[in-house]
Structures are given as structure tokens and as C-alpha cells.
C-alpha positions as CSV (number, residue, x, y, z in Angstrom):
1,X,84.7,123.1,97.3
2,X,83.8,125.1,100.4
3,X,80.1,124.6,99.5
4,X,80.5,120.8,99.2
5,X,82.3,120.8,102.6
6,X,79.4,122.9,104.3
7,X,76.9,120.7,102.5
8,X,78.6,117.6,103.8
9,X,78.3,118.8,107.5
10,X,74.6,119.2,107.0
11,X,74.1,115.7,106.1
12,X,74.2,113.5,109.3
13,X,75.8,110.5,107.7
14,X,78.5,112.5,106.0
15,X,79.0,114.6,109.1
16,X,79.6,111.4,111.2
17,X,82.1,110.1,108.7
18,X,84.1,113.3,108.8
19,X,84.0,113.5,112.6
20,X,85.2,109.9,112.7
21,X,88.2,110.7,110.5
22,X,89.1,113.6,112.7
23,X,88.8,111.6,115.9
24,X,91.0,108.8,114.6
25,X,93.7,111.5,113.7
26,X,93.5,112.9,117.2
27,X,94.0,109.5,118.6
28,X,97.0,108.9,116.2
29,X,98.6,112.3,117.3
30,X,98.2,111.3,121.0
31,X,100.1,108.0,120.4
32,X,102.9,109.8,118.4
33,X,103.6,111.9,121.5
34,X,104.2,109.0,123.8
35,X,108.0,108.2,123.4
36,X,109.8,105.0,124.2
37,X,111.9,105.2,127.4
38,X,115.6,106.1,127.1
39,X,115.4,108.4,124.1
40,X,117.3,111.5,123.7
41,X,114.7,113.5,121.6
42,X,116.7,116.6,120.9
43,X,119.7,114.6,119.5
44,X,117.5,112.2,117.7
45,X,115.6,115.1,115.8
46,X,119.0,116.5,114.7
47,X,120.2,113.2,113.5
48,X,117.0,112.4,111.5
49,X,117.3,115.8,109.7
50,X,120.7,114.8,108.4
51,X,119.5,111.5,106.9
52,X,117.6,111.3,103.8
53,X,116.0,107.9,104.2
54,X,115.1,108.5,107.9
55,X,113.5,111.8,106.8
56,X,111.3,109.7,104.4
57,X,110.5,107.1,107.3
58,X,109.8,110.1,109.5
59,X,107.2,111.3,107.0
60,X,105.5,107.8,106.7
61,X,105.5,107.6,110.6
62,X,103.6,110.9,110.9
63,X,106.7,112.7,112.2
64,X,106.6,110.3,115.2
65,X,110.0,108.7,114.4
66,X,111.8,111.9,115.6
67,X,110.3,111.2,119.0
68,X,110.8,107.4,118.7
69,X,107.2,107.0,120.0
70,X,105.3,103.8,120.4
71,X,104.1,104.4,116.7
72,X,107.6,105.5,115.5
73,X,107.4,102.9,112.6
74,X,104.3,104.4,111.3
75,X,102.6,102.5,108.5
76,X,105.9,102.1,106.5
77,X,106.3,98.3,107.2
78,X,102.7,97.9,105.9
79,X,103.5,99.9,102.7
80,X,106.5,98.0,102.2
81,X,104.7,94.7,102.6
82,X,102.1,95.9,100.0
83,X,104.7,96.8,97.5
84,X,106.4,93.5,97.9
85,X,103.0,91.7,97.4
86,X,102.4,93.8,94.3
87,X,105.8,92.8,92.8
88,X,105.5,89.2,93.8
89,X,101.9,88.7,92.5
90,X,102.7,88.3,88.8
91,X,105.7,86.3,89.6
92,X,104.3,83.6,92.1
93,X,101.7,81.4,90.3
94,X,99.6,80.9,93.5
95,X,99.3,84.8,94.2
96,X,98.5,85.4,90.5
97,X,95.6,82.8,90.8
98,X,94.4,84.5,93.9
99,X,94.4,87.9,92.1
100,X,92.2,86.5,89.5
101,X,89.6,85.1,92.1
102,X,87.8,88.4,92.6
103,X,87.1,90.0,96.0
104,X,87.8,86.7,97.9
105,X,91.4,86.4,96.4
106,X,92.1,90.1,97.1
107,X,91.0,89.6,100.7
108,X,93.5,86.6,100.9
109,X,96.3,88.7,99.5
110,X,95.5,91.4,101.9
111,X,95.7,89.1,104.8
112,X,99.1,87.9,103.6
113,X,100.1,91.5,103.5
114,X,99.2,91.9,107.2
115,X,101.3,88.8,108.1
116,X,104.3,90.2,106.1
117,X,104.0,93.4,108.0
118,X,104.8,92.0,111.4
119,X,108.3,90.6,110.6
120,X,109.1,93.7,108.6
121,X,108.1,96.0,111.5
122,X,110.2,94.0,113.9
123,X,113.2,94.1,111.5
124,X,112.9,97.8,111.0
125,X,112.3,98.5,114.6
126,X,115.5,96.5,115.5
127,X,117.5,98.2,112.7
128,X,116.5,101.6,113.7
129,X,117.0,100.8,117.4
130,X,120.6,99.6,116.9
131,X,121.4,102.4,114.5
132,X,120.2,105.2,117.1
133,X,121.9,103.4,120.0
134,X,125.2,103.5,118.2
135,X,125.0,107.2,117.5
136,X,126.1,109.9,120.1
137,X,124.5,113.3,120.8
138,X,127.4,115.8,120.2
139,X,126.0,118.2,122.8
140,X,125.8,115.6,125.7
141,X,128.0,112.9,124.5
142,X,125.2,110.3,125.4
143,X,123.8,107.7,122.9
144,X,120.5,108.7,121.2
145,X,118.9,105.5,122.8
146,X,120.1,103.9,126.0
147,X,119.8,100.3,126.9
148,X,118.8,98.9,123.5
149,X,120.3,95.7,122.0
150,X,120.9,92.0,122.9
151,X,124.6,92.4,123.7
152,X,124.0,93.0,127.4
153,X,121.8,90.4,129.2
154,X,120.2,93.3,131.3
155,X,119.0,94.9,128.0
156,X,117.4,91.9,126.4
157,X,113.9,92.1,128.0
158,X,113.6,95.9,127.6
159,X,114.7,95.6,124.0
160,X,112.0,92.9,123.3
161,X,109.4,94.9,125.1
162,X,110.3,97.9,122.9
163,X,110.1,95.9,119.6
164,X,106.8,94.3,120.5
165,X,105.4,97.8,121.4
166,X,106.5,99.4,118.3
167,X,105.3,96.5,116.1
168,X,101.9,96.5,117.9
169,X,101.8,100.3,117.3
170,X,102.2,99.8,113.5
171,X,99.6,97.3,113.4
172,X,97.3,99.6,115.5
173,X,97.8,102.4,112.9
174,X,97.1,100.0,110.1
175,X,93.8,98.9,111.8
176,X,92.9,102.5,112.3
177,X,93.6,103.3,108.7
178,X,91.3,100.4,107.6
179,X,88.6,101.7,110.0
180,X,88.9,105.2,108.4
181,X,88.6,103.6,105.1
182,X,85.5,101.7,106.1
183,X,83.6,104.2,108.2
184,X,85.2,107.5,107.1
185,X,86.1,109.1,103.8
186,X,89.2,108.5,101.9
187,X,92.1,105.9,102.2
188,X,92.8,105.4,105.8
189,X,96.5,104.7,105.6
190,X,97.1,107.7,103.3
191,X,95.1,110.0,105.7
192,X,97.2,109.0,108.7
193,X,100.4,109.8,106.7
194,X,98.7,113.1,105.7
195,X,97.7,113.9,109.2
196,X,101.3,113.6,110.4
197,X,102.7,115.9,107.7
198,X,100.0,118.4,108.2
199,X,100.8,118.3,111.9
200,X,104.4,119.3,111.3
201,X,103.5,122.3,108.9
202,X,103.2,125.0,111.6
203,X,106.7,124.4,112.9
204,X,108.1,124.4,109.3
205,X,106.5,127.6,108.4
206,X,107.6,129.3,111.5
207,X,111.1,128.2,110.8
208,X,110.7,129.5,107.2
209,X,109.7,133.1,108.5
210,X,112.1,133.2,111.3
211,X,115.2,134.2,109.4
212,X,116.4,137.8,108.7
213,X,114.1,140.3,107.2
214,X,116.3,142.2,104.8
215,X,115.2,142.9,101.2
216,X,117.2,140.2,99.7
217,X,115.8,137.5,102.0
218,X,112.2,138.7,101.4
219,X,112.7,138.4,97.8
220,X,114.1,134.9,98.1
221,X,111.3,133.7,100.3
222,X,108.7,135.0,97.9
223,X,110.5,133.3,95.0
224,X,110.7,130.1,97.3
225,X,107.0,130.2,98.0
226,X,106.2,130.9,94.1
227,X,108.1,127.7,93.3
228,X,106.2,125.8,95.9
229,X,102.8,127.1,94.5
230,X,103.7,126.2,91.0
231,X,104.9,122.8,92.1
232,X,101.6,122.1,93.7
233,X,99.7,123.2,90.6
234,X,101.9,120.9,88.6
235,X,101.4,118.0,90.9
236,X,97.6,118.4,90.5
237,X,97.8,118.6,86.7
238,X,100.1,115.6,86.4
239,X,98.1,113.5,88.9
240,X,94.8,114.3,87.2
241,X,96.2,114.1,83.6
242,X,95.3,111.0,81.6
243,X,95.1,109.8,78.0
244,X,91.6,108.3,77.2
245,X,91.8,105.4,74.9
246,X,88.3,104.9,73.2
247,X,86.8,101.4,73.5
248,X,83.9,100.2,71.5
249,X,81.7,97.3,72.9
250,X,80.3,94.9,70.3
251,X,76.4,94.5,70.1
252,X,75.3,91.1,71.5
253,X,71.9,89.7,71.6
254,X,70.8,87.7,74.7
255,X,67.4,86.4,75.4
256,X,66.0,88.5,72.6
257,X,67.7,91.7,74.1
258,X,70.5,93.6,72.6
259,X,73.4,94.6,74.8
260,X,76.5,96.6,74.2
261,X,77.1,98.7,71.1
262,X,78.3,101.7,73.4
263,X,81.7,103.4,73.5
264,X,83.6,104.0,76.6
265,X,87.3,104.7,77.3
266,X,90.4,103.4,79.2
267,X,92.0,106.2,81.3
268,X,95.8,105.8,81.2
269,X,97.2,108.2,83.9
270,X,100.3,110.2,83.1
271,X,101.6,109.3,86.6
272,X,100.4,105.7,87.4
273,X,103.3,105.1,89.9
274,X,102.4,107.7,92.4
275,X,105.1,108.2,95.0
276,X,106.5,104.6,94.9
277,X,109.5,105.5,92.6
278,X,110.6,108.2,95.1
279,X,110.6,105.6,98.0
280,X,112.7,103.1,95.8
281,X,115.2,105.7,94.7
282,X,115.8,107.1,98.2
283,X,116.1,103.5,99.7
284,X,119.0,102.9,97.3
285,X,120.6,106.2,97.6
286,X,120.7,106.0,101.3
287,X,122.8,102.8,101.5
288,X,126.2,104.7,100.6
289,X,125.5,107.1,103.6
290,X,124.7,104.4,105.9
291,X,127.8,102.4,105.0
292,X,129.9,105.5,105.5
293,X,128.3,106.0,108.9
294,X,129.3,102.6,110.0
295,X,132.8,102.8,108.5
296,X,133.5,106.2,110.0
297,X,134.2,104.6,113.4
298,X,136.4,101.8,112.1
299,X,139.9,101.5,113.6
300,X,141.5,101.4,110.0
301,X,142.6,104.8,108.8
302,X,141.9,103.8,105.1
303,X,138.3,102.8,105.8
304,X,137.8,106.0,107.8
305,X,139.1,108.2,104.8
306,X,136.9,106.2,102.4
307,X,133.9,106.7,104.6
308,X,134.5,110.4,104.6
309,X,134.9,110.7,100.8
310,X,131.9,108.6,100.2
311,X,129.7,110.6,102.7
312,X,130.9,113.9,101.1
313,X,130.2,112.6,97.5
314,X,126.8,111.2,98.2
315,X,125.6,114.0,100.4
316,X,122.1,115.2,99.4
317,X,123.4,118.7,98.8
318,X,125.7,117.8,96.1
319,X,125.1,118.0,92.2
320,X,126.0,114.2,91.5
321,X,123.7,112.9,94.3
322,X,120.7,114.8,92.6
323,X,121.5,113.7,89.1
324,X,121.6,110.0,90.3
325,X,118.3,110.7,92.2
326,X,116.6,112.1,89.2
327,X,117.7,109.1,86.8
328,X,116.7,106.6,89.4
329,X,113.3,108.2,89.9
330,X,112.6,108.2,86.1
331,X,113.9,104.6,85.8
332,X,111.7,103.3,88.7
333,X,108.7,105.2,87.3
334,X,108.8,103.3,84.2
335,X,109.5,100.0,86.0
336,X,106.6,100.4,88.5
337,X,104.1,101.6,86.0
338,X,104.9,98.6,83.8
339,X,104.5,96.2,86.7
340,X,101.1,97.7,87.6
341,X,100.0,97.7,83.9
342,X,100.8,94.0,83.5
343,X,98.9,93.1,86.5
344,X,95.6,94.7,85.1
345,X,95.5,92.6,82.0
346,X,93.5,95.1,80.2
347,X,93.8,93.7,76.6
348,X,92.8,90.3,78.0
349,X,89.8,91.7,79.8
350,X,88.7,93.7,76.6
351,X,88.9,90.5,74.6
352,X,86.9,88.5,77.1
353,X,84.2,91.2,77.1
354,X,83.9,91.6,73.4
355,X,85.4,94.9,73.4
356,X,88.0,96.5,71.1
357,X,89.9,99.7,70.5
358,X,88.8,101.0,67.0
359,X,91.5,100.4,64.4
360,X,93.4,97.9,66.7
361,X,93.1,94.2,66.6
362,X,92.2,92.4,69.8
363,X,94.6,90.4,71.8
364,X,98.4,91.0,71.4
365,X,98.1,94.1,69.0
366,X,95.9,95.8,71.7
367,X,98.5,95.0,74.4
368,X,101.3,96.4,72.3
369,X,99.3,99.4,71.4
370,X,98.6,100.2,75.0
371,X,102.1,99.8,76.1
372,X,103.4,102.0,73.3
373,X,100.8,104.7,74.5
374,X,101.6,104.3,78.1
375,X,105.5,104.6,77.4
376,X,104.9,108.0,75.6
377,X,102.7,109.5,78.4
378,X,104.7,108.0,81.3
379,X,107.8,109.9,79.9
380,X,106.1,113.2,80.9
381,X,105.2,111.8,84.3
382,X,108.6,110.3,85.0
383,X,110.4,113.6,84.0
384,X,108.1,115.6,86.2
385,X,108.4,113.3,89.1
386,X,112.2,113.4,88.9
387,X,112.1,117.1,88.8
388,X,109.9,117.3,91.7
389,X,112.4,114.8,93.6
390,X,115.3,117.2,93.1
391,X,113.3,120.4,93.5
392,X,114.6,121.1,97.1
393,X,118.1,121.1,95.7
394,X,117.0,123.5,92.8
395,X,115.0,125.8,95.1
396,X,117.8,126.1,97.6
397,X,120.3,127.0,94.8
398,X,117.9,129.6,93.2
399,X,116.6,131.3,96.5
400,X,119.2,130.3,99.2
401,X,116.2,129.1,101.4
402,X,116.4,125.5,102.7
403,X,113.1,124.1,103.9
404,X,111.3,120.7,104.2
405,X,108.1,122.3,102.8
406,X,109.2,121.5,99.2
407,X,110.0,117.8,99.9
408,X,108.9,115.8,97.0
409,X,107.3,112.9,99.0
410,X,105.4,115.3,101.4
411,X,103.9,117.4,98.4
412,X,103.0,114.4,96.5
413,X,101.2,112.9,99.6
414,X,99.5,115.8,100.8
415,X,98.2,117.0,97.4
416,X,97.3,113.4,96.2
417,X,95.4,112.7,99.6
418,X,93.6,116.0,99.5
419,X,92.5,115.4,95.8
420,X,91.4,111.8,96.5
421,X,89.4,112.7,99.6
422,X,87.6,115.7,98.1
423,X,86.7,113.5,95.1
424,X,85.3,110.8,97.4
425,X,83.5,113.5,99.4
426,X,81.9,114.9,96.1
427,X,80.9,111.3,95.1
428,X,79.0,110.8,98.3
429,X,77.1,114.1,97.8
430,X,76.3,113.3,94.2
431,X,75.1,109.8,95.3
432,X,72.9,111.3,98.0
433,X,71.4,113.8,95.5
434,X,70.6,111.1,93.1
435,X,68.9,109.1,95.8
436,X,66.8,112.1,96.8
437,X,65.9,112.7,93.1
438,X,64.7,109.1,92.7
439,X,62.6,109.2,95.9
């Protein structure tokens, strides 16, 4: 791997692509350090650390939400819009027709995704602003954000300016991500999220090693790091794991020439859903906590007691929360995998190309065979993904060490983006070697 990176820097074109990616990340970190006026940064950071969904949003914003910067929304509205479009494509006939029109149709769907990102960003920005403005810093007694909302006429214009700025920040990051995809290496949106997570690693590592240094704590820390290393190895194996279904292409004669007759394979991945099930599961689990936070300030004593019980029962550190989290991740893994599989229309495409799986009839039988196979291998991926989701809870119980380093979403993003980027870099090197050989 190190030789491949060193070789890439010797090639002018690849060196330019790598430096372009680094330049975009530097610009992104600069924007992430520019806060919106009237923000209590210390109180906001403490509040985000206590909220699971806000922790996820902070990850997707590249840890700029804790500063409530001009790019505090990150690329999460765009990711949400992309997921909505993926789920709506097989349901809405017009979108389904566009998906079958090749690159032109995909470009149109991508344009719709950009349009949908704008209202989602405005809605998310307003929701976060209202939530933070209603929270009070226990140390100072001041709200986390001052002067936000449409209740006071004096705050209308600053609130609109803040929402427009944050929405523009999201679209700027999406545009930068597309530039990285086009002129750099790897998926640009994923690399921006990756850059934000990596930027927070030094502080997390320092916090991890800043505890007491007695023998018991050293053993617990070593066990914690071992669990983290094994988790990374497992994520690599699951992400790269696949079941290869052999496909035979029938021989065809056209214009006196024979085509086909070769054998390829269909790679069915063990984890086809990626990190999407984690996002779905956390988004659902966070609602009880948000309801409890809003009801905690009610004038009705019964509602306040109910909010306190609900908040305690659905705390991320409880056993029942993590059991529900595990089951939701497994269920959403199957759901999203099936949605993606149905959109690919593999059996229909094979029949159109005159290809078939040996021993399986084309058409519906091929579809059923692929679904049965995918269900079996997805079970392994779903159970592993659910285990990774509750890994911070398991690790804290085994070692007594609490850290964000083992966050499921963070690990999946970092490992997945690193593997994908290195694979694309290797493909670029192989392509250039082939070009040189032909010349």
C-alpha cells in the first residue's frame, strides 16, 4: 500500500488529484471553524455528546455541528435526499422510467436530489436552531443559541440569514464533494465526512489516554484497543465479503462472428446496505428521547414524571435500548438490501443479455434463487452490523472505558472510505501501467 502511494505521487496526474483532495479538505475544515453568531460552543458540545442522533449528525457534518458553524448541517440533508430518492424510485412510475434511461435518467434523478436537499436543509437547520435555543447551559444559565426563532420580530431577519447561510453551506459541501469525485480520487461526499471524523481523532485519543494510569486501567485500555482492532478487521472482512454467483453467457452469431460463451459471476455482497441501517435505527430511537426533552419542561407533573421515566428507560447506556437498537439494525439491513436488490433488476438484465445461472431457469426462477441466496448471506452481514452498532455498550461493560472511537457509524465510514479510496487509487495505477505497456 505504501509503495502504491509513493508511486502515485511520482505520477503528475495522480499527484495533482491527491493534492486536490487535500486542498478541498483544508477548505472544508476552514469553513467548519467559522461559527454562527450567538452560539455557546462549550454548552453546545456537552449537549451534543448526550444526544445519540445529534452525535450522528455531528459525524455527518464533519464535527462542525458542535460549533454550529456555517456548514453545521454538513452533507446529511443530501444523504437524506439520496435515500428518499432511492426508496421512491421503485414506487413512483416516472422515477422508475428515468432510472431505466441510462446516464441521462440518472443525471435527472441526481438533479431532483439536489432540489430536495434545499428544503430538507432548511427544515433541519430550523429544527436544530429551535432545539438548541430552548436548551440552557447549566454552567451559565444562558441558552445555547441566542436570538433564533420567528417569535420575536427582532429575530426574524437574523434567523432567516442563519438558515440561508447554513443551507448554502450544505450545498457548498455537496458541490465540493462532486468536485472531489470528478477531479480527485474516491467518493467526494464520503471523503468530506471521512475528513471530519479523522480531524476529531487526535482529541478523542488524547481523552482516551488522559485517565488514571494504574495497572487495572492500563489492562482495560489495552482490552479496549484490542476490541477496536478486531472490529476494524471484521468490518474489512464483511465489507469485502461476497458470494460469487456464476453466470454463463450463451453463444451468439452476428455478422459471421461468434460472441458470448464465456462465464462471469454476480458478486452478492455480505453487507450491501452499508451504514444506512444504522442511520435509520438511530433516527427512530432518538424520537423517545426528544419527546422526553420537550415534555420535561411541561407544567403538568404527570407529563414531567413520564418524561423522566421515558428518558431513563431509553438511555443509550441501558440494556433495553441496545437490544432494540440491535433488532432495528438487523431489520433495516434486510429492508434496505431488498430495496437495492429490486432496483438492480439482475434477473431481467440477465435474461435480456441471453445469460443464465447454470442449473437455474431464466426469469422468475433466477429472481427467486438470487433472493434466497441474498437472504442467507445478508443474515451474516445484518448480525455483524447489529453487533457493531451496540459495540460501544459492550466494550464499556467489558473494559469500563467509554470512548467515541468505537462508534459504529464512525468506524464503518472511516474503514469503508479508506478501502474504497485505496481501491480507486490502485485502479488508476493499474490503468496507467497498462497504457504504458500498450505504447
